[in-house]
N, C-alpha and C positions, 0 to 999 in steps of 0.2 A: 610320409608326405610331409614337407616343410610347412610350418605354420605360416599364416599370412604375414606375421611380424618379421619373418625371416626374408620375405621376397624383396628384391631390390626395388626402391622407389624410383620415380621418374628422374632422370638426369637433369641437373641444372642447365639453363639455356647457355649459349655461348657467352653472352654479356655477363651473365652472373658469375661465370667462372673467371672472369678478368679482374685483375687488380685494379685499383683506382687509376694508377698510372697508365696501365694498358688501355683502360676505358677512354681516358683522355686522348691517347694516341689514335685509337680507332675513330673517335669523334672528329679529330682534325683531318684525318684521311677522308672521312665522309665529306666534310665540308669542302675540302680541296676538289674532290670528285665532282660535287655538286657546282662548284664554281666553274670547273672546266666544261661541264655540260651547258652551263649558262652561256659561257663565252662561245662555244660551238653553235649553240642555237643562235645567238646574236649574229654570228658570222653568216650564217645561212640566211637569216632575215635581211641583213644588209645587202647580200648579193641577190636575193629575190626581189627586194625592193628596187635595186638598180636595174635588173632586167625588165621588170613590169613597167616601171616608169618610162623607160626607153620606148615602149610601145605606144604609150600616150603621147610622148614627145614626138615620135615619128609622125603620128596622126596630125598633131598640131602643126608641125612643119610643113607637111604635104598641104595642108590647108592654107598655109601662108603662100606657098608657091602658086597655089591657084587664086591668089588675090584677096584672101581674108586678111584684114589688118591686124586682128587680134592674135598675137603669138602665144598667149598663155595656154598651157596644156590643161589647166583646171582653174577655176575662178579665183581661188585664193592664192595661187602661185605668186611669188614675189620676183619672178624672173619670166623671160620669154625666150622661145627658141629662135635662133639666129642664123644657124648654119648646119651642115652635115659634112662630117669628115669620114672619109673612106679610105681603106687600104686594100685595094682589089686582089693583090696577090695572095694575102692571107685571109681575105674574105671577112674583114672586120669593118664595122662602121659604128658611128655614134652621133647622135643629135647633140649639137653644141648650144649652150645656154648663154644669155646675155644678162648681166647684172645679177650673177648668182653669188649668194653668200656662201660661207663656209659650209652651212647646213645644206644649202641647195646643191652642193657638189655631190651629194648622195644620189642625185637624179641624173647627172650627166656632166660632161666636160664643161668648162667655162672659158669663153673668150674674155681675156682681160681687157676691159673697155678703155684702159689708159695706154693701150698699144693700138696700132693701126688696124682698121678693118681688114680682115684677110683679103688678099689680093691687091691691096693698095700699097703705096710707097712705104718702105720702112719694114720692120719685123713684127708680125702679129704673133701673139702668144695665146695659146690654148693649154689649159692645165686640167688634170683630171686625177682621180684616185688610181694608185697602182694596183689595187686588188679587185677593181671593178671595170670601169669604163675604159682605162688606159692599161689594163694588164697585158694587152697585145702589143704594147709599145716596144717591148724588148724583142718582139719577133720581127720588127721592121728592119730590113737590111739596107745598106747603102745602095742607091740606084733605084729603090722601089718608088713607084708612082703612088702619090697621095693625091686624092681628089676632094676638093672642098666646094661644096654648093652653098651659096648664100641665099637667104630667103628672098632676095630680088631676082632670083633665077640664074645668076651668073655662076658659071662653073670654072674653077681654076685648077690647073694641073701643077703639082709640085713634085720635084725630084728630091727624095730623102738622102741626107748625107749620113756620116757616121755618128752613131750614138755616143754620148759622152756623159760623164758623171762630174757634178760640181756642186758646191754648197749653194744654198738657196740665195745667199747674199753675194755670191761670187759666180753668178750664172754666165756672165759675159754676153748676156743678150742686150743688144742696143736697139731700142724700139725705133729710133730715128735713123738707123743706118741706112746707107743708099742701097737701092735694089728693092726687090719684092720677095720677102722671105716668110716663112712660117716656122714657128718654133713650138713643139709639143713637149710638154713638160709633166713629169710625175715624180712621186717620192721614190727614193732608193735606199736599200735594196728592195727588190720586188717581194722577197719572202719575209720581210721584216714584220713585225706585229706592232711594235711601238713607233710613234712618229720620230723623225730624226731630221738633221739639217741638210741631208744630201738629196740631190735631185738628178733624175735621169732625163736628158734633153735630147731630142732628135730636131735638128734644123733642116729645113727643106727649101730649095729654090724654086721660084716660080718658072715654069717652062712653056706654058701656054694656057690658053683659055678656049673653051668650047661650049656649045649650046648643050643644055641638059639632054642626055639620052639614057635609056635604061642600061644599067650595068648588071647584067644577069649572068655574064660569063666569067666575071673576075678579071677582065682585061679592059683596056681603053683604046678605043679607035679614034685616032686623031682626025 
């Protein structure tokens, strides 16, 4: 029978068997993995924030339609709800904000207040993030009907044109152009992570106005 001194001792741990250089490499890999998890978590948080905030914004907007003057979804908001944009064919919608800062864009699309009010003469511009509230913009096809309801209860019908890509400073959007148009804009490409200079723009022409009616079927009855 072998003496106790002849028995093999416990094996060193994995890290103990690594050289100094290999330990550094493992540490770097662990840090990269941790950073990746944090980025994924942040992405989920931003998307959840966008979805939950739209529920509160919808409640605030409905209250405005029923005559309540205050359009703020919560007391400390530095913006107010001003419209709702809908794409019935693809069953998508979003509450549009007025006076939204870049930070407030996390909550919803923003009507650019230096452009005409939607439905008025000229080109009204609404912008939103590509990974949340306007991620469906790429699914809008030429000829699709877009429905915009303002907080004053007026509902406008727009016909979408062809989507196009342009630099942010070469958008070709003329807010004072003749006619009644709506331009929906978001960053491009849609699957990018980092911000860039390119924008995806869908311009739509006003084709009519109707009294607000329930849109539960995904279609519009004129």
